[in-house]
C-alpha positions as CSV (number, residue, x, y, z in Angstrom):
1,M,47.8,95.4,-16.8
2,A,50.0,93.4,-19.7
3,S,49.3,90.5,-18.4
4,A,45.7,91.4,-18.3
5,T,45.7,92.5,-22.0
6,L,47.6,89.4,-23.0
7,W,45.2,87.4,-21.5
8,L,42.4,88.7,-23.1
9,F,43.9,88.4,-26.6
10,S,44.6,84.7,-25.9
11,L,40.9,84.6,-24.8
12,A,40.5,85.9,-28.3
13,W,42.7,83.0,-30.2
14,V,41.0,80.0,-28.1
15,A,37.6,81.2,-29.0
16,A,38.2,82.6,-32.6
17,G,37.7,79.0,-33.8
18,Q,34.0,78.6,-32.5
19,A,33.3,82.2,-33.6
20,S,31.8,81.0,-36.8
21,A,30.2,77.6,-36.5
22,G,30.5,74.7,-38.4
23,G,28.3,71.8,-40.0
24,S,26.6,69.0,-37.9
25,L,28.1,65.4,-37.7
26,L,24.7,63.2,-37.1
27,G,23.1,62.3,-40.1
28,A,19.2,62.8,-39.9
29,W,19.4,65.4,-37.4
30,D,21.2,67.7,-39.8
31,A,19.8,69.6,-42.7
32,A,23.0,69.5,-45.2
33,D,20.7,70.7,-48.2
34,T,19.8,74.1,-46.2
35,P,20.6,77.1,-48.5
36,G,22.7,79.7,-47.0
37,S,21.6,81.6,-44.3
38,A,21.0,85.3,-44.7
39,L,24.0,87.5,-43.5
40,H,23.2,90.1,-41.0
41,V,26.7,91.4,-40.8
42,E,27.3,95.0,-42.4
43,P,30.3,96.6,-43.8
44,S,29.1,100.0,-43.9
45,G,25.2,99.8,-42.9
46,S,24.0,98.1,-45.8
47,R,22.2,94.6,-45.1
48,V,23.2,91.9,-47.0
49,Q,20.6,89.2,-47.5
50,A,21.2,85.6,-49.2
51,S,18.7,84.6,-52.1
52,G,15.8,82.6,-51.1
53,P,12.6,82.6,-49.1
54,D,13.8,84.5,-46.4
55,V,10.6,84.0,-43.8
56,D,10.7,84.1,-40.0
57,C,11.1,80.4,-38.9
58,K,8.5,80.9,-36.3
59,E,5.9,81.0,-39.0
60,V,6.3,77.2,-39.1
61,G,3.6,76.9,-36.7
62,K,1.1,78.1,-39.6
63,Q,2.3,75.3,-41.8
64,N,0.5,72.1,-42.2
65,S,2.4,68.8,-40.5
66,T,3.1,67.8,-43.4
67,Q,4.8,70.5,-44.8
68,R,6.6,71.5,-41.5
69,C,9.9,69.7,-42.6
70,S,10.2,71.0,-46.1
71,F,9.6,74.7,-44.7
72,I,12.5,74.2,-41.9
73,Q,15.1,73.0,-44.7
74,N,14.5,75.0,-47.2
75,N,14.1,78.2,-45.3
76,P,17.4,80.3,-44.4
77,D,16.3,81.2,-41.0
78,C,15.6,78.3,-39.7
79,R,19.2,77.4,-40.6
80,M,21.5,76.1,-37.5
81,D,25.2,76.2,-38.7
82,G,26.8,75.6,-35.4
83,G,26.8,72.5,-32.7
84,F,26.5,68.7,-33.1
85,L,22.5,68.1,-33.5
86,N,20.5,70.3,-35.5
87,Y,17.2,70.5,-32.9
88,L,14.9,71.9,-35.2
89,N,15.1,68.9,-37.5
90,G,14.1,66.7,-34.6
91,V,11.1,68.2,-33.9
92,F,9.7,68.7,-37.0
93,C,11.7,66.1,-39.6
94,V,12.8,63.0,-37.7
95,F,10.2,62.7,-35.3
96,P,6.5,62.6,-36.1
97,A,4.0,65.7,-34.9
98,A,2.2,63.3,-32.9
99,L,5.5,63.0,-30.5
100,Q,6.4,66.6,-30.5
101,P,5.5,67.1,-26.6
102,L,7.7,64.1,-26.0
103,V,10.8,65.8,-28.1
104,V,10.3,69.2,-26.1
105,T,10.3,67.5,-23.0
106,L,13.5,65.5,-23.9
107,Y,15.0,69.0,-24.9
108,A,14.3,70.3,-21.7
109,L,15.6,67.9,-19.8
110,W,18.8,67.6,-21.9
111,L,18.9,71.5,-21.7
112,L,19.0,71.1,-17.5
113,Y,21.9,68.4,-18.4
114,L,23.7,71.2,-20.3
115,F,23.6,73.5,-17.5
116,V,25.0,70.8,-15.4
117,I,28.0,70.0,-18.1
118,L,28.6,73.9,-17.9
119,G,29.0,73.8,-14.2
120,V,31.0,71.1,-13.3
121,T,33.4,71.9,-16.4
122,A,33.9,75.4,-14.7
123,E,33.6,74.6,-11.3
124,K,36.2,71.6,-11.2
125,F,38.4,71.7,-14.1
126,F,38.2,75.5,-15.5
127,C,38.5,77.5,-12.5
128,P,41.2,75.3,-10.7
129,N,43.3,75.9,-13.7
130,L,42.8,79.5,-13.9
131,S,44.2,79.4,-10.7
132,A,46.9,77.2,-11.6
133,I,47.8,79.5,-13.9
134,S,47.5,82.7,-12.0
135,T,49.7,81.6,-9.2
136,T,52.6,80.2,-12.1
137,L,52.1,84.1,-13.7
138,K,52.7,85.1,-10.1
139,L,49.6,87.8,-10.5
140,A,48.3,89.8,-7.4
141,H,45.2,88.3,-6.1
142,N,43.3,91.4,-6.7
143,V,44.2,91.0,-10.1
144,A,43.7,87.6,-10.7
145,G,40.5,88.3,-8.9
146,V,39.3,90.7,-11.7
147,T,40.4,88.7,-14.6
148,F,41.4,85.0,-13.9
149,L,38.5,84.1,-11.5
150,A,35.7,86.6,-12.8
151,F,36.8,84.3,-15.8
152,G,36.0,81.5,-14.2
153,N,32.8,82.5,-12.6
154,G,31.4,83.5,-15.6
155,A,33.0,81.6,-18.3
156,P,29.1,80.1,-19.2
157,D,28.1,83.4,-19.7
158,V,30.5,84.8,-21.7
159,F,30.8,81.4,-24.1
160,S,27.2,81.7,-24.6
161,A,27.3,85.4,-25.0
162,V,30.0,84.6,-28.0
163,V,28.2,81.5,-29.4
164,A,24.9,83.5,-29.4
165,F,26.7,86.6,-31.4
166,S,27.8,84.6,-34.2
167,D,24.8,84.3,-35.5
168,P,22.4,87.6,-35.7
169,R,19.5,85.4,-35.6
170,T,20.6,84.6,-31.7
171,A,22.1,87.9,-30.9
172,G,18.8,88.7,-29.1
173,L,19.9,85.4,-26.7
174,A,23.0,87.2,-25.9
175,I,21.5,90.6,-25.1
176,G,18.9,89.2,-23.0
177,A,20.9,86.6,-20.9
178,L,23.3,89.1,-20.5
179,F,20.8,91.7,-19.0
180,G,18.8,89.3,-17.7
181,A,21.4,87.9,-15.4
182,G,22.7,91.3,-14.5
183,I,19.0,91.9,-13.2
184,F,18.8,88.6,-11.3
185,V,22.2,88.8,-9.5
186,T,21.5,92.5,-8.7
187,T,18.3,92.2,-7.3
188,I,17.3,88.4,-6.6
189,V,21.1,87.6,-5.5
190,A,22.0,90.8,-3.5
191,G,18.6,91.0,-2.3
192,G,19.0,87.2,-0.8
193,I,22.1,88.3,0.8
194,A,20.7,91.2,2.7
195,L,17.8,89.0,3.4
196,V,20.2,85.9,4.9
197,R,22.5,88.6,6.9
198,P,22.0,92.4,7.0
199,F,25.4,93.6,6.4
200,T,27.4,96.8,6.0
201,A,28.5,97.1,2.5
202,A,31.9,98.2,1.3
203,S,31.7,101.8,0.0
204,R,34.3,102.6,-1.8
205,P,34.1,99.1,-3.9
206,F,30.1,99.2,-4.5
207,L,30.4,102.5,-5.9
208,R,33.1,102.1,-8.2
209,D,31.4,98.6,-9.3
210,A,28.2,100.2,-9.7
211,V,29.4,103.2,-11.5
212,F,31.3,100.7,-14.4
213,Y,28.2,98.3,-14.5
214,M,26.3,101.2,-15.0
215,V,28.5,102.8,-17.8
216,S,28.8,99.3,-19.4
217,V,24.9,99.2,-19.6
218,F,24.8,102.4,-21.1
219,L,27.3,101.3,-23.6
220,T,25.0,98.5,-24.7
221,F,22.4,100.6,-24.8
222,V,23.4,103.1,-27.2
223,A,24.2,99.7,-29.3
224,L,20.9,98.9,-29.4
225,Y,19.4,102.4,-30.4
226,F,21.6,102.3,-33.5
227,E,20.8,98.7,-33.7
228,K,24.8,97.5,-34.5
229,V,27.9,97.2,-32.4
230,S,30.9,98.7,-35.0
231,L,34.6,98.0,-34.8
232,A,35.5,101.0,-32.5
233,E,32.7,100.3,-30.0
234,A,33.8,96.5,-29.6
235,L,37.2,97.3,-28.7
236,S,35.6,100.2,-26.6
237,Y,34.0,97.6,-24.5
238,L,37.0,95.8,-24.1
239,C,39.3,98.9,-23.5
240,L,36.7,99.8,-20.6
241,Y,37.5,96.3,-18.9
242,I,41.2,97.0,-19.4
243,F,40.7,100.1,-17.2
244,Y,38.3,99.0,-14.6
245,V,41.2,96.5,-13.8
246,A,43.6,99.3,-13.3
247,T,41.1,101.1,-11.5
248,V,40.7,97.8,-9.0
249,V,44.6,97.5,-9.2
250,V,45.2,101.6,-8.4
251,S,42.7,101.7,-5.7
252,T,43.4,98.6,-4.0
253,W,47.2,100.0,-3.9
254,L,46.0,103.3,-2.1
255,H,43.9,101.7,0.1
256,K,46.8,99.2,1.6
257,R,49.2,102.1,1.3
258,Q,46.6,104.2,3.7
259,R,46.0,101.3,6.0
260,R,49.9,101.0,6.1
261,E,50.2,104.8,7.4
262,R,47.4,104.8,9.6
263,L,48.6,101.2,11.2
264,A,51.9,100.8,13.4
265,P,53.1,97.6,11.9
266,P,52.3,94.1,14.1
267,S,54.4,92.8,16.5
268,P,56.0,89.2,15.7
269,A,53.4,87.8,18.4
270,E,50.2,89.3,16.1
271,P,51.2,88.8,12.7
272,D,49.4,91.0,10.0
273,L,46.4,89.5,8.2
274,G,45.5,92.3,6.0
275,T,43.7,91.0,2.7
276,D,44.5,92.6,-0.7
277,S,40.4,93.3,-1.0
278,E,39.1,96.3,0.2
279,D,35.9,94.3,1.6
280,G,37.7,93.9,4.8
281,D,36.7,90.2,4.5
282,S,39.4,87.7,4.6
283,S,39.6,83.8,5.5
284,S,42.8,82.2,6.5
285,V,42.6,78.3,5.3
286,D,44.8,76.0,4.8
287,Y,44.1,74.4,2.0
288,R,46.7,71.7,2.0
289,E,45.2,69.9,5.2
290,E,42.2,68.9,2.9
291,Y,44.7,66.8,0.7
292,R,46.6,65.7,4.2
293,P,46.4,62.2,4.1
294,L,45.3,60.3,7.5
295,L,47.5,57.6,7.3
296,P,51.0,57.3,5.7
297,S,50.5,56.4,1.7
298,Q,52.4,53.6,0.1
299,E,53.8,53.6,-2.8
300,E,51.1,53.1,-5.6
301,S,51.7,50.9,-9.0
302,T,50.9,52.9,-12.0
303,R,47.8,50.7,-12.4
304,Q,46.6,51.8,-9.0
305,L,47.8,55.1,-9.7
306,L,45.4,55.7,-13.0
307,A,42.3,54.1,-11.7
308,S,42.1,56.1,-8.3
309,A,42.7,59.2,-10.4
310,L,39.8,58.1,-12.6
311,N,37.5,57.9,-9.9
312,P,35.1,61.0,-9.4
313,L,33.8,59.5,-6.4
314,D,34.7,59.8,-3.0
315,H,32.6,56.7,-0.7
316,R,32.9,57.9,2.7
317,K,31.6,61.5,1.6
318,W,29.0,59.8,-0.7
319,R,28.0,57.8,2.8
320,R,27.3,61.1,4.6
321,K,25.3,62.6,1.7
322,P,22.0,63.2,2.0
323,C,19.8,61.6,-0.9
324,C,19.3,64.7,-3.3
325,W,23.0,65.1,-3.0
326,R,23.4,61.8,-4.2
327,L,20.9,62.2,-7.1
328,L,22.8,65.4,-8.6
329,K,26.1,63.5,-7.8
330,A,25.1,60.5,-10.1
331,T,23.7,62.9,-12.8
332,Q,27.5,64.1,-12.8
333,L,29.4,61.3,-12.3
334,P,29.3,60.7,-16.2
335,V,30.3,64.0,-17.1
336,E,32.8,63.9,-14.5
337,L,34.7,60.7,-15.9
338,V,34.5,62.0,-19.3
339,L,36.5,65.0,-18.1
340,L,39.0,63.5,-16.2
341,L,39.8,61.2,-19.1
342,T,40.4,64.6,-20.9
343,V,41.2,67.5,-18.8
344,P,44.2,67.2,-16.7
345,V,43.8,69.7,-13.7
346,V,47.0,71.4,-11.8
347,D,46.7,72.2,-8.1
348,P,49.4,74.4,-6.3
349,D,48.1,73.6,-2.8
350,R,48.4,70.3,-3.2
351,E,51.9,68.8,-2.3
352,D,52.3,66.7,-5.7
353,R,50.4,69.6,-7.5
354,N,47.7,67.0,-8.7
355,W,50.4,64.9,-10.9
356,K,49.0,62.1,-11.9
357,R,51.6,60.4,-14.5
358,P,49.7,58.2,-16.2
359,L,46.6,59.8,-16.6
360,N,48.6,63.2,-17.4
361,C,50.3,61.3,-20.1
362,L,46.9,60.3,-21.1
363,H,45.8,63.7,-21.6
364,L,48.4,64.9,-24.0
365,A,46.0,62.4,-26.6
366,T,43.0,62.8,-25.2
367,G,43.0,67.0,-25.1
368,P,44.4,67.9,-28.2
369,L,41.9,65.1,-29.5
370,V,38.7,67.0,-27.7
371,C,39.8,70.1,-29.0
372,V,39.8,69.2,-32.7
373,L,36.7,67.5,-32.6
374,A,35.2,70.6,-30.4
375,L,36.7,72.9,-33.3
376,K,33.9,74.0,-35.6
377,S,31.6,71.2,-34.6
378,G,34.5,68.7,-36.1
379,S,34.4,69.6,-39.3
380,Y,38.0,69.9,-38.7
381,G,38.9,66.8,-36.8
382,F,37.5,65.1,-39.6
383,Y,38.7,66.3,-42.7
384,K,41.0,63.8,-44.4
385,I,44.4,64.9,-45.3
386,Q,44.8,64.1,-49.2
387,G,41.2,62.2,-49.0
388,A,42.9,59.3,-46.9
389,F,43.9,60.1,-43.4
390,P,41.7,62.1,-40.9
391,V,42.8,64.9,-39.0
392,W,42.0,63.9,-35.7
393,G,43.9,60.4,-36.5
394,L,47.0,62.5,-36.7
395,V,46.8,64.1,-33.6
396,V,45.7,60.9,-31.8
397,L,49.0,59.7,-33.3
398,G,51.2,62.8,-32.6
399,G,49.5,62.8,-29.0
400,A,50.6,59.0,-28.1
401,A,53.9,59.7,-29.3
402,L,54.5,62.6,-27.0
403,A,52.7,61.0,-23.9
404,L,55.1,57.8,-24.5
405,V,58.1,60.6,-24.0
406,V,56.7,62.3,-21.1
407,F,56.1,59.0,-19.5
408,C,59.2,57.8,-19.8
409,M,61.2,61.3,-18.7
410,T,58.8,61.1,-15.5
411,R,58.5,59.3,-12.3
412,N,54.9,58.7,-10.5
413,E,56.3,59.8,-7.5
414,E,57.1,63.8,-8.2
415,P,56.0,66.1,-10.7
416,P,58.3,67.4,-13.5
417,R,59.1,70.8,-13.9
418,F,57.0,71.4,-17.1
419,H,53.9,70.2,-15.0
420,F,52.9,74.0,-15.2
421,V,52.0,73.5,-19.0
422,F,49.6,71.0,-18.0
423,A,47.5,73.8,-16.3
424,F,47.5,75.5,-19.8
425,L,46.2,72.5,-21.5
426,G,43.7,72.2,-19.3
427,F,42.3,76.0,-19.8
428,L,42.3,75.0,-23.6
429,V,40.7,71.7,-23.2
430,S,38.0,72.6,-20.7
431,A,37.2,75.8,-22.6
432,M,36.5,73.9,-25.4
433,W,34.3,71.8,-23.5
434,I,32.1,74.6,-22.0
435,N,32.2,76.2,-25.7
436,A,30.7,73.5,-26.9
437,A,28.0,73.0,-24.2
438,A,27.2,76.7,-24.8
439,T,26.7,76.0,-28.6
440,E,24.2,73.3,-27.8
441,V,22.4,75.7,-25.1
442,V,21.9,78.3,-27.7
443,N,20.5,76.0,-30.1
444,I,18.2,74.3,-28.1
445,L,16.7,77.5,-26.6
446,R,16.7,79.1,-30.2
447,T,14.4,75.7,-31.0
448,L,12.4,76.1,-28.1
449,G,11.2,79.5,-29.2
450,V,10.5,78.4,-32.8
451,V,8.1,75.8,-31.6
452,F,6.4,77.8,-28.6
453,S,6.7,81.5,-30.5
454,L,8.9,82.9,-28.2
455,S,11.4,85.9,-28.8
456,N,15.1,85.0,-28.0
457,T,14.8,88.1,-25.4
458,V,12.9,86.3,-23.2
459,L,14.4,82.9,-23.7
460,G,17.8,84.8,-22.9
461,L,16.5,86.9,-19.6
462,T,14.9,83.5,-18.2
463,L,16.2,80.4,-19.2
464,L,19.5,81.1,-20.6
465,A,20.1,84.0,-17.6
466,W,18.5,81.8,-14.8
467,G,20.5,78.6,-16.1
468,N,24.2,80.5,-16.1
469,S,23.4,82.2,-12.7
470,I,21.9,79.8,-10.2
471,G,25.5,78.7,-9.4
472,D,26.3,82.0,-8.7
473,M,23.3,82.3,-6.5
474,F,23.9,79.4,-4.6
475,S,27.8,80.1,-3.9
476,D,27.0,84.1,-2.9
477,L,24.0,83.2,-0.2
478,T,26.5,80.4,0.8
479,M,29.4,82.8,1.5
480,A,26.9,84.9,3.3
481,R,25.7,82.5,5.6
482,Q,29.1,81.8,6.3
483,G,30.0,85.0,7.6
484,Y,31.4,87.0,4.2
485,P,28.2,89.0,3.2
486,R,30.6,91.6,2.0
487,M,32.3,89.4,-0.2
488,A,29.2,88.2,-1.9
489,F,27.7,91.2,-2.4
490,S,30.8,92.7,-4.0
491,A,30.6,89.5,-6.1
492,C,27.8,90.3,-7.3
493,F,28.5,93.5,-9.2
494,G,32.2,92.7,-10.1
495,G,31.6,89.6,-12.0
496,I,28.6,91.1,-14.0
497,I,30.8,93.4,-15.4
498,F,33.2,91.2,-16.7
499,N,30.1,89.0,-18.5
500,M,28.9,92.6,-20.1
501,L,32.0,93.8,-21.0
502,V,33.8,90.9,-22.4
503,G,30.7,89.0,-23.7
504,V,29.6,91.7,-25.9
505,G,33.1,93.1,-27.1
506,L,34.8,89.7,-27.5
507,G,31.3,88.2,-29.1
508,C,31.1,91.0,-31.4
509,L,35.0,91.4,-32.1
510,L,35.0,87.7,-33.0
511,Q,32.4,88.4,-36.0
512,M,34.2,91.2,-37.5
513,T,36.7,90.2,-40.4
514,S,38.7,93.0,-42.5
515,G,35.6,94.5,-44.6
516,K,33.1,93.6,-42.0
517,L,33.0,96.8,-39.8
518,A,30.0,96.1,-37.8
519,V,27.3,93.5,-36.5
520,K,23.7,93.9,-37.2
521,L,21.5,94.0,-33.4
522,D,17.9,93.5,-34.1
523,P,16.1,94.9,-30.6
524,A,13.0,92.8,-31.2
525,G,10.5,95.0,-30.3
526,L,9.7,96.5,-27.3
527,L,11.0,93.9,-24.9
528,V,14.6,94.3,-25.2
529,W,13.9,98.5,-23.7
530,V,11.9,97.0,-21.2
531,L,15.0,95.1,-20.5
532,A,17.3,97.5,-20.8
533,G,15.4,100.0,-19.0
534,A,14.7,97.4,-15.8
535,L,18.3,97.1,-15.6
536,G,19.2,100.6,-15.7
537,L,16.3,101.7,-13.2
538,S,17.5,98.9,-10.8
539,L,21.0,100.2,-10.8
540,V,19.9,103.5,-10.4
541,F,17.8,102.4,-7.2
542,S,21.0,100.6,-5.8
543,F,23.5,103.2,-6.9
544,L,21.2,105.8,-4.5
545,S,19.6,103.9,-1.8
546,V,22.7,101.9,-0.6
547,P,24.4,105.4,0.5
548,A,21.4,106.7,1.6
549,Q,21.1,103.9,4.3
550,R,25.0,104.8,5.2
551,F,25.8,101.2,3.4
552,Q,23.8,99.6,6.1
553,L,21.8,96.9,4.1
554,G,19.2,95.0,6.0
555,R,15.7,93.2,5.1
556,G,14.2,95.9,4.0
557,Y,16.3,96.5,1.0
558,G,16.5,92.6,0.5
559,C,12.7,92.8,0.2
560,C,12.4,95.6,-2.2
561,L,14.8,94.2,-4.5
562,I,13.3,91.0,-4.5
563,A,10.0,92.5,-5.1
564,Y,11.7,94.6,-7.6
565,Y,12.6,91.8,-9.9
566,L,9.0,89.9,-9.8
567,V,7.3,93.3,-11.0
568,F,10.1,93.2,-13.6
569,L,9.8,90.1,-14.8
570,T,5.7,89.9,-15.0
571,V,6.0,93.1,-16.9
572,A,8.5,91.3,-19.6
573,L,6.3,88.5,-19.7
574,L,3.0,90.5,-19.9
575,T,5.3,92.2,-23.1
576,E,6.0,89.1,-24.6
577,F,2.3,87.7,-25.0
578,R,1.7,91.4,-26.3
579,V,-0.6,92.1,-23.3
580,I,1.5,95.3,-22.8
581,R,2.3,97.0,-25.8
582,I,2.6,100.3,-28.1
583,S,1.8,101.3,-31.3
584,T,5.1,102.0,-32.3
585,F,6.3,98.7,-31.9
């Protein structure tokens, strides 16, 4: 419990610097003379707005092509406070109106590539370091699963929510993405698992997770009804998640105790292969076997060690894989190379714990440099001390000095005793990379919403939710095909609980300072209520139908869930385009 609480507060500290966005750095793309944006954070229920023409930014489509740039730059609602690029300026000011379709296409491709960056960073750098931290802290597997592993899997969703909640104009993106991802995972992914491999669900974990998720959805529904999240409500989200972690720990302990009382102790010839989870799914895999060399390795020089550590491509694997895999890998190579240069990875399953002496020493300079440049979009990093020396230069000098000391104190062949510290550095740097990419994703989606006059909610429940959930879908379906459908089904509900509670709770809490005790939410009309109602109805359906089937989930259940999502998506889009509407909205 104490470790979970400490972890939540450390996460808040990491993300606090990114909660309020900074200025942009790229010249013509930045609207530096834009007036201050309207302020929607309220101390006691009153809404404060900045002076100036506060018109909905989507009204830019009604302006003449020659007036659109001026409208964007002089309208507070069009201001983009975060990110490295001002995408609205790019569409309406940098490029002529005739090239707008090309610019939008490039934005869409860049959005897809940002999702690739998020996936690669989370999978290959963020999650391994979280696993190493969990091993270093000697956490139990169930505690690590609902804290560090859940954060690793849900990092794109959580960071996207934190960034979106940093601006009330994009809070609809966070609500739409969290609710949309919840519906997508609990219908399409869960239904796909039942279609791929019918199975018997674990009763107690399913009922526990379904109840907690319904409570978190109800809390968000109440916040939308009152159009604000107070400090007490934000803290209640985080406290509910801590209570969920405690419930998982206690229920697992009771389950294991009951098993010990029912079963006789295993004989020496048949060792106990029990698992920490309640699912009953377990796999005994020796991950060290994957890294065991086929031939005795000779001692490498420092230069050879650095060259091999910076090579993200396995040529033998490249030759065996199909063309589609090679194409995807080719798009990931630039990202992996940059991340290898800046993010250390500690692997407790390897004999050398992934100690690469020259590269790890280089990380001591490049890692802090990434952090200071990513913090508030580089506004801190480019600040000049006494108007002469930039902060990033001081960080590089300090990191280089520390790297030289570590290089002289260590050897290539043996990791130092303080090597575990690199896991914390890798966690921090990869979190900064994920947050920077999530900021750009939110800004692009907001720009697309302005260009096509779409609400942030529909963009969140479609593009943002799909982009952040597609990795979970493939991993869970793969797990089901490999014979672990119960584990995959449990992951569908366990992960989204973390995303909802920590995403909303932490995202709103970071916007509250002394004197600002509430974050304003704009329900954005009927669509938000359609979204909330659809998610609640899908959870109630599963909560009632799964026990009614005696937890025997087959293809009929899977088809019903997928059909439900298609009906929901159709109704949501018809509501967005005002084919379905109610006069009160």
